[in-house]
C-alpha positions as CSV (number, residue, x, y, z in Angstrom):
1,M,76.8,34.6,221.4
2,H,73.8,32.6,220.0
3,H,72.3,33.1,216.5
4,D,68.9,32.4,216.3
5,R,68.5,31.2,212.4
6,S,64.5,32.7,212.3
7,D,66.6,36.2,211.9
8,D,67.8,35.0,208.7
9,L,64.4,34.0,207.3
10,P,63.1,37.5,206.5
11,A,66.4,38.3,204.7
12,L,66.3,34.9,202.9
13,L,62.6,35.3,201.9
14,L,63.2,38.5,200.6
15,A,66.5,37.6,198.6
16,L,64.3,34.8,197.1
17,A,61.6,36.9,196.2
18,T,64.4,39.4,194.3
19,E,65.7,36.7,192.5
20,N,62.3,35.1,191.3
21,A,61.7,38.5,190.8
22,E,64.8,39.2,188.5
23,L,64.1,35.7,186.6
24,R,60.9,36.4,185.7
25,V,61.9,39.5,184.2
26,Q,64.5,37.2,182.0
27,L,62.2,34.6,181.3
28,G,60.0,37.4,179.9
29,E,62.6,39.0,177.6
30,A,63.4,35.6,176.4
31,Q,59.8,34.6,175.4
32,D,59.6,38.1,173.9
33,L,63.0,37.2,171.9
34,L,61.7,33.8,171.0
35,M,58.5,35.6,169.8
36,E,60.4,38.0,167.6
37,T,62.4,35.0,166.0
38,A,59.6,32.5,165.5
39,I,58.1,35.8,163.5
40,D,61.5,36.3,161.5
41,A,61.5,32.5,160.8
42,G,57.8,32.6,159.4
43,H,58.9,35.7,157.2
44,L,61.7,33.7,156.0
45,H,60.2,30.7,155.3
46,A,57.6,32.6,153.1
47,R,60.1,34.6,151.4
48,I,62.3,31.1,150.7
49,A,59.0,29.4,148.9
50,A,58.4,32.9,146.9
51,V,61.9,32.7,145.7
52,Q,61.3,28.9,144.9
53,I,58.7,29.7,142.9
54,E,60.0,31.9,141.0
55,R,62.8,29.9,140.8
56,D,60.5,27.1,139.4
57,A,59.0,29.2,136.8
58,W,62.4,31.0,135.6
59,H,63.5,27.2,135.3
60,A,60.5,26.5,133.1
61,E,60.9,29.3,130.8
62,A,64.3,28.2,130.3
63,E,63.2,25.0,129.5
64,Q,60.8,26.1,127.1
65,L,63.3,28.4,125.4
66,Q,65.7,25.4,124.9
67,T,63.3,23.5,123.2
68,R,62.5,26.3,120.6
69,L,66.1,26.8,120.0
70,Q,66.4,22.9,119.5
71,Q,63.5,23.3,117.2
72,V,65.0,26.1,115.4
73,G,68.4,25.0,115.1
């Protein structure tokens, strides 16, 4: 029995189209996750900056108190 390759073409095209659609869905999910991660990183960066400012303010206040204590003592 001779098997014609052209019989396989529609099945192959359907399989490729299905795989392509599945990969597009996966890509969309990965892009969504990447966007969420970028937003979280931005929020974290802003929070770190705020904490560093607060730390610097506490440090400056501690230095001022230490200077006053040395002047009194």
